[in-house]
N, C-alpha and C positions, 0 to 999 in steps of 0.2 A: 546326950545332947548332940554330939557330932554326927552320930548315926542318923538321928532324926532329920538333921539338916541335909545330910547326904541323900537320904531317901526322898525328900521333897524336891531336890534338884533333879533326880532321875524322873520323878513324876512330871516335872515341867518338860523335860525332853520328850516324854511320851506324848504330851499334848501337841507338840510341834510335829511329831511323827504321825499322830492321828490326823492332823490337818492335811499333811501331804498325802495320807491315805485317801482322804475324801477327794482331793484333786486328781489323784491317780485313778480312782474309781470312775470319776467323770470321764476321763479320757479312755477308760476301759469301755464305757458305755457308748462313746462316740467313735472311737478309733480302734477299739479292740485290744488296747495295750493291757499287759498282764502284771505289771509291776506292783499293782495295788496290794496283791497278796503278801509280797515281801514286806511292805510297809505296815500292813495290818498285823502280821505276826510280830514284827519288831516292836511296834507300839504296845502290843499286849505284853510281850516279855519285859520291856522296859518299865511299864506301869506296874506289873507284878513285882519286879525286883524293888522298885521304889517303895511300893506299899509294904513289902516285907521288912525292908530296912527301917522305914518310918515306924512301923508297928513295934519292932524290936527297940527302937530308940525311946519309945514311950513305956516300955516295960520297967519293972522295978530295977532290973539289972542295968538297963540302958540309962535310967535316970540317976543311977548311983554314981555315974561318972562325974569328974570334977568339971567346974566351969571351964569353957574353952580358953586355952592359953594363946599367946601370940603365935607360938610355933604350931599349935593345933590349927589355928585359922589359916596359916600359910599351907599346911599340909592338906586341909580340906580343899583349898583352891587348886593346888597342884593335882590332887587326885581327881577332882571333878573333871578337869580337862582330859585326863587319861581315860577315865571310865566313860565319859560322854562319847569319846571317840570309839571306844570298844563297842558300845551299844549302837552308835551311829553307823558303824561299818556293816551291820547285819543286813541292811537292804542290798548292799552290793554283793554280799555273799549268797543271799537267798534268791536274788533275781536270776532266772535261768539265762537271760540274754547277755549276761556279763560274766564271763568265765575268768575269775580272778582268785588268787590265793589270799590267805589272811594278811600277809605282809603288804600286798598291793591294796587290799581293801582298807587296811588301817592307814596306809600312806595317803590314800585319797581322802579319807575322812579327816585325818589330822591336818592335811593340807587345806581342807575346808574350814574347820574350826579355827585354825591358826591364821587363816586368810592368806596362806602362801599362794595358793592358786596353781601349783604344779599338778599335773594330772598323769594318770597311767592309761586313760581312755583315749584311744587313737581316733575313733570315729564318733565324735560328739553327736552328730545328727542321727546316728543309729539308736541313740538312747531314748527311752520313753520319757514323757513329760514329767512323771513323778520323780524319776532319778535326777533329772536336770534341775527340777525345783528344789529337791533336797540338797543338792550341791550348793546352790545359791543361798538357800535358807541357813545352811550350816555356817556359811561365811558371814551372813548377816548377824547371826547370834554371836559368833566369835569376834566380830568386829567391835561391837560395844563391850562384849565380855559376858560370859555365861553367868557369872556370879552377879554382875550388875543387873542383868535381866531378872535374876531371881529376886534381888532386893526390890526391884520395881514391881514385880508381878505377884510375889507370894507374901501375903500378910502375916508373916511369922515373926514375932517379936525377937526371938533368939537369933534370927538371921541378920539383924541390923548391927553387924559387927564391923566397925570401921577398919580393923586390921585386915579382914577379908577383902574389904573394898580397896584398900591400899595395895594389897598383894596382887590384885589384878589390874588396877588402874594406877600404876606407879607414876610418880611425878605430880600427882594431884595434891594440893594442899587442902585437906579436908576442913580445916578450921576456917578457911575463907569462904566456904560454901555453906549450905544450910546445915544447922546443927544436927538435923535428923537425916541419917544416911538414906532411909527409905524415901524421903521427900526428894533428896538430891538425885537418887537413882531414877525416880519417876520422871523428874523434869528432864534429865539427860536422855531417857528413853523417848520422851515426847519430842525432843529436838531431833533425835536420831530418826524417829518415825516421820516427822515432817520433811526432813531432808530426803528421805527415801521416796516419799510420795511425790514430792516436787520433781525429783530426778526421773521417776517413772513416767510422770505426765509429760515431761519434756522429751523423753525418748519416744513416747507414744505419738507425739505430734509429728515426729520424723517418720522414717520408713519402717519403724519397728511395729509389729503387732503387739497387742496387750500382753500376751504371755512373755514374749521376748523382753518387752519394756520392764515388766516386773522383775524378771530374773536378773537382767543386767543391772537394774537399779539396786537390787539387794546386794549384788557383788560390788558395784561401783562405790556406793556409800560405805561399804565395809572395806574398801580398797583390797578386794580379794582377787579377782581375776577370772573366776569361773564364769562361763557363759553357756549359751545354748547352741553355739556353732563352732566348728573346728577353727574357722578363720577369725573367731572372736569379733571384735568391733569392725574389723576390715571386711567382714562378710557383707555389710550393708552398703559399702562404697559411698559413704555419705560424709562430706566435710562437716555438715551440721552435727551429726552424731559424734564425730571425733571431738569437736569443740565442746559439746555438752559434757561428754565423758571426761575430758581433760579438766574442765572447770570443777566438776563435782569431785574428782579425785583430789584436786588441790584443796577444795573446801573441807573435805573429810580428813585431810592431813593436818589441819589446824587444830590447836588445842580446844577441845569441846568445852572446857571451862570458860572460855571467852564467850561462846554462844550462850552459856548459862548466865554469865553476867549481863549480856545483852538482853536476855529474856526477863531479867529482874531489874532492868533499867539502870545498870551500872556499866554502861559502855565505856566509861573512862578507863576501866581496867584494861581494855583492849589496846588503847593508845600507849600504855606504858609497858607493854609486853615485849621484851627483847627477843624472846624465842620466835614469835610470829614474824617480827621484823626481819630477823636473821633468816628465817625459812623463806619468806617471800623474796628477799634479795638474792638468796642462793638460787631459787627457781629462775628468776629473771637472768641472773648471770649465766647459768647453765644453758638456758634457751639460746642466749647469744653465742655461747661456745659452740653448740651443735649447729647453729646456723652458719657459723664461720667454717666449721669442719665440712659441712655439705658443700660449701662454696669452693673450698680449696682442695678437696680430696678428689683424686682421679678414681673412678669406679669402672669395673668391667660390666659387661652386659648381662651378667648372670644373676644380679640382685636388683630388686625393685627399689628405686630411689625417687625422691621428689625432684621436680624440675623447675616449676615456676616459683617466684618469690613467696607467694601465698602457701604453696605446698611445702616449701622448705620451712617456713615459720610454723605451719600447722604440725608437720611431722616432728619438728624439734620440740614444740610445746607438748605434744602428746607423749613423746618418748620420755621427756623429763618428768612429766606428771605421772606416767604409769610406773616408772622405776623408783623415783624418790618417794612416792606414796606406797610403794610395795604392792601395787595392784597386779602388774604383769599382763595387762590387756595388750592386744595387738591391733595396730591400725593397718591401713593398706600397705604402707611402707613400714616394716617393723624389724627386719633382720639385721640388728646391729652387729652381729657376728660377721655377716657377709659384707657389711659396710667397710670393714677393715679394722686393724688393730688400734688406729687412732681413736676409734669410738669406744674401745673396751674400757680404758682406764677411767674416764669420767662416768661410765655406766656402773662400774664396780664401786666407784666412790659414792654414787647415789644410793646403791644398795646398802652400803655401810651407814651412811648418814641417816636416811629415813626422814620421817616427818616430825611433827611436834609430839611432846608428851600428851597423854590423855586424848589421843586421837586414835583413829582406826589404822593408822599407818604403822609400818614396822621399822626396822633399823635401829641404830644406836640412839636416835632422837636428837633433835637440834639443841635442846637444853644442855645436854651433856657436852656436846661439841663446843658450845659457847663457854661452858665452865672450863673445859680443857684448855681452850685458847687463853682465857683469862688467867688460869693457873700457870701456864707456861710463861705468859708475860710477867706475872708477878715474880716467878723464879728468876727471870732475866733481870728484872729491876732490883731484886734482892741481891743478886750477884754483884751488881754495880754499887749498891748501897746496903752493905751487910747489916747495918744497925737499924734500918728502916722497918717500920711495922706497917705492912700494906694489907688491907682487907680486900676480899673479892666480893663484889656486889652483883646482884642479879635482880632486874626489875626494881632497882633503887634500894634494895634491902641487902644487908650484909649476910653472906652465906656462912653459917657456922662451920668450923673446921671439921666437925664430925661428918657433915653432909659432903664436904669436899672429899674427904677420905673415902666415903662410900662411892662417890662418882669415879674416883681414881681406881678403886678396887674393881669396879665394873669393867673398866678398860683392861686391867691386867688379866682378869678372868676371861674376858672376851677373847683376847689375843691367845691365851693359853688353850682355850677350847678350840679356837680356830686352827692352831698348829696341830694339836692331837687329832682333830677330826680330819684334817687334810691327809695326815699320815694313814689313818684308818681307811679313808675313802680309796686311796691308791692300792691298799691291800685287798679291799672287797671287790674292786673292779679294775680292769686294765685301762685306767684312764691316765692321760698325761696330767702333770701338775696343774696346768691351766684349767682344764675341765673340772678336776677335783676341787680346786680352789673356788671356782665359780659356783659349783653346786653347794659347797659349804656356806659361802657368803650369802648366796641366794636363800638357802634354807634358814640360816640364822637371822636374816633380815626379813623373812616371810615375803620374798619378792616373787618367786616363781621361775621365770626363765633364768638361765645361767650362761655358761660359755661352752664353746666346742660342740660336742654332740648333744649337750643338754641345753643348747641355746634356744632362742624363741622359735626357730624353725623345727625343733624336735620336741620330744616329751620324755617322761621318765619311765616309760613302760618297760624298757629293756634292761634297766639296772637290776642288780641282784637283790635277793631278799635281805641280806645283811645291810646292804647300802640303803635300802628303803627304811629299815628300822632305825639306822643311824640318822638319816635325814629327818625322819619323823620326830625323833628325840630333839634334834636341833630346832625344828619348827616350834616345838613346845617351849624349849629354853628361850628362843628368841621372842616368842609371843608373850611369855610371862617375865621376860627380861632377867633371866639367870637366877636371881636370888630365891624366888619362890620355888623353883624346881630343885635347887640345891638343898632346900629344907627336907625334901623327900629322902635324901641320902645321909641325913644326920640322925643317928640313933637317939641322941639326946632330945631332939625336937619331938620324936615319937613318944618318948617317956613323959615329956612335959604335957 
């Protein structure tokens, strides 16, 4: 059963690779680019592997396995992301124009699927169209979720497993959506596709050509950060493009469940959502903070800064949108490391906070932050009134203590992994603690740019292979929000 599902997922990946092969072959015919061969080989290998695993799953031995357990569903989701990245990195290894090792190729691929957006490619413009499209397409698939894509596109009854859905789209209350997971996935994919098309069209209206508009739209709605130019959004020198990109990054950071309710004419659900209210208020507050920082900070002449009132507002809005959504795009003025230390702390805070649950954004998620604040307030009130019984409510409903413990345990494990990873990062590379901490928080939050040498003006090409593997692991942990990945290290879950 599990092997059959796993094989179908690999065959789905091969279809996306085949699509990129056709696009790359078109540019081979028109511009002489040669990366289509790498994608053709990768598509064939992935399809063959998927077919073999699927065939084995339908044999008598494969069918003799027990029905998938909850632990098995979580393991399938975790392994899917690992294996998808393993096959997805093959074009980077097979293409002659990109000389990378396995650690770098896997880092780039996991950065794509996890929507982190950090890159080891120093000259983006030198890459062929197929490679650049694959980078953006990986982010688009990873933004909504590989398994959610599969639920929506593959008509396999055994794959309609709500546990697998929850493992990848944590924070979503399945009971409040359609009873059938397949129908829910298809509607979410339709909403995702519509947002992408609208974003691409709005980019195309501006100074982008169609290819750039499609690639940037795929990454923007996925809040990923990969683009077709080294200077990212700043390449176009367009205020219009920056505003469009910022708006769609914020839209994509909002809980997609609300768009679902709007699509079935239950818009009242949106008005009662505390998480979205908290997220939008946080965005507005942070934009105001950065506007004030730009006004009162003294800058030297070595860094690009906004000057007029409109430029200050636009730069502040774009910076808040690109960091809190975990996108990592760069505008014309983007180097927050060069702006000074006053800009670092709110930037790191946004990397940790992230967007809403069931969005394409990374980070800790606003829902958890609100629960933490309410929990702290309850403890303070309980301290003053020891015999009081105080419940924590979210969106007007009482949160069960079991769910509160789960949210608190997430924070404890988050801090523990952060500390251990920072210590390991300083061992793998000769980084100061600020740079190491920034890299870990950025990877964990799937943001992209970090601090110090790994800030928005640099990239991750020079870091060591062990550091790339560590950061790749943190990208996966951050994207699947810790617990799904931890199942991979529990022997009891494998036995179940």
